[in-house]
Each structure stands twice: as C-alpha cells, then as structure tokens.
N, C-alpha and C positions, 0 to 999 in steps of 0.2 A: 457519503448517506451510510455505507454500512460504518464509519468510523465514528460519524455521529451518533448512531442507535446506541454502539456498544460502549458509547462515552455517556450517553443517559442510561441505559441498563444499570452499568457501572455507580453513577453518581454524581458523574461530574456536571464542573453548569456549563451544558453543550452550547457553541451557537455556529452556522454557516452561514459563510462568507462569501461570496459567487461575483467575481465583477460580469459576468455574462447572463445570460437567462439560466435559468431553473424551470428543468421542465414540470411540466403541469404534474404528472404522477408522483414525482419525489417530494410536491408541493404537498400534498397529499399527504405525503409518508409524513413527511417534518411534523406537519398541524394531527395529527394523529397520534405523535407522542407527544406535541409539545414541545417541541426542539424550534426555538427562536433561528430566525434567516432571516438575510437578504440578498437581493438580486442585484444588476446591475453597478454597483457598488462597493467599493470598501469603505468601512468606518474605524478611520485607524483608530481612532481611541478605544473601539472596543478591543478589533485583533490586537494591536501592541500591551493591553492589558492583558495577552491570557498567559496563565502559563508555562504554554504549549501549546506548538498548532502540528494538527496534522494538517499534512501539504498534498494537494493532489498532482503524480504524479507529471502532468501537465506540464503543471508550474516553473518556468523554467529555473536556478536555483538564481539566477540574473533580475529578475522581477522585483521591482523596486519594495516591493510589501514583502518579502524574505529577505532583502538588506537589513530591509527597517528592523523586521525581527530579530533578525540574526546580532547585529549593533546594537542592539539591545537586552541582549542574552539569553532572550527567549526560544529553548527546545524548539524545532522542528524536525519534525520526525516522519515517518511515510504509516498510513495504515498495516500497512505490513508489521509495519517495528512494535503501534500498538496492539494490532491484536497479538500479535505473538505474547504479550503481558497474558493474556488473561486464557491462550491456548493452553490445552492439556492434550490433545492429540498428538502424532506425532505425522513431521510434516516432511515431505518428498518435496524441494524446492529447486527447478528446475529454468536454470538463464542459458544463451548465446542469441550469439545473434544471429542462426540460422534454425529452426528445426525445431524450437522449442512447443509452438501449440500443436503439433503432430507429436513428438515425444509425452507432452502432458498430458493430450487429450487419450492415448496410448497405454501409457501408463495408469491413467484414472481408469479406461475400461475395463483392465487386466485387472487390479485389485476390485473393478466392482464386482464381474464378472465371478472370482476366484472367492464371494459373499463378503466380503468387506467391509465396514460402515465408513467409507469414504467420499469425501466433499472434494469439489474441484474450485480452485479460486486463483485471487490473480489477473493476470490477463483475458483468463479466459471464466466462464463462471458464474458466480457469484461472488463478490464484495467478500474477503477474508474477514475482517470483524462483524459484518452482516452475520455472518453462516456463526461465528465460534456466538454471537447474540442469541444465536437462535436456534441453533443444530448443537446437536450432540457424539459427534464423527469420531474414531479412530484415528484415521490416519488423512491427513489435507495431502490433496497431489495439485501443487501450487507452480505456477506460472509465473516467472518474477524477469518484468524487466531490465534493461542499466537504468530508469528512472526513477522506479521504488525500491530497489536497493542500494542508491544514493540515501535513502531517508534509513536508513537500518541500521544502529550500533550495535545493539542489544539482542538484536533475533539469532536466532542458534534453530539456522536447518538439519534435521536429525538424518537428511541424506542429502546431498548437494550432489547435481549433477549442473557441470557445465560442459556446454555441445559444443562451443567452437567460439570463435573470438574473430569477427572481420569488423574492416572499418566501417561503418556505422555512426550516427549521431552526432556525427564529431563534434555539430554548433555548438553544441548540449558542452563537448569536455574541450575547449578552447583550442580546435583542432589540434589536439594534439591526442594521437592513437590509444598511447602511452596510460589519457588519464581515462582512456573508456575500458583501456585493459585492467584495470584497477578498482571501475566498477564493477564491471562482472564477477572479480574475485572475491568482490563484498561477501557474496552468494558462500563463499564457507568461511568467515569472520567466527570467531566465535565457536570453533567448531574442535570437539579432541582431538 
C-alpha cells in the first residue's frame, strides 16, 4: 500500500495486484488515490509489462510470477528499497533473528523522548514508503526482516544494527544457513 501511494505521488503509473483478497480499508485508500488494483488474480500481461515491481516481502522468490518477472529482466525490489530513493531522513536499520522488534521499539522510544522528529517503520509502525510519501521526519527507525533485506540493492542504512543470527526461515533460503546469513548481512551493504 505504501509503495503504491509513494509511486503515485512520484508520478508513476501504479497498478496493485494481489492474488488474495485486499482488505476493504485498503481498497478505499487505493480508490481515494486513484490507484488501479486487482484481487484474487494476477493479470500477467499487465504485471509482466512493468518497468519495475515492488514485491511484498511475504512473497517468496520461488513464486511463479516473480520467476517470470526476473526471466523477463524486470527489476523486482522491496518497499524499503523503493522508499529509500526518496527518503531524506537518517535511517537506523535493525535486523536479527531475535530481539529486533524490542530493540526497534526501544530505539524509537529513546529518540522520541529526546525530542527528535522520528518515524517508526518496517515490520513495526507504518509502511516506510507510506511515511516517506506523507511525512517529514529527520530520522527513521526501521525493523528489517531478511525478506525485506533480500529486495534491497542500493538502499543504504545510515546506522545498521545486526543483533544476532540463528537458523530461521531456512525454507526460504534453500535450507542453507549461509544463505540466511548473507541475507541478514545485506543490512550493511552500501555503507562507507
């Protein structure tokens, strides 16, 4: 939803496709923004015609539509990657197998109590892209899952925190722990 809103505000021709049901409250938001959408299906001709696709982190790389997009050379990115292109605030990005929500909420609380202009995003709080589209914070504290990190290529965290890595979600990583480790370490990519 947030990526669709940010894309619309940036002048892109946006289309939302969900193979499942879209919640009524989100249908209203999409309609209010004039964003075209579909549910219960994916219209291949429309999706495969895209210049770029912002994929929900819950959709595995092995999904047929994702494979078709990649085979056609369509760039598939995360909402975090997309929002990062338009973000001007400093980002504090937190990941790990365990404790990331607690650490994210505590960091956000400390910065907020210190009087800073701060947003809470990622796996907690409101969508990062939605906030970039509608708010102006000086800082974002962003909780990042490995699934979100997998779709990041040029995004650069100003502060990256990697709490821990224990075997988790290995079904998404070909049951190779090293693949999961590599995903988590993407939080530091592009840092100087």
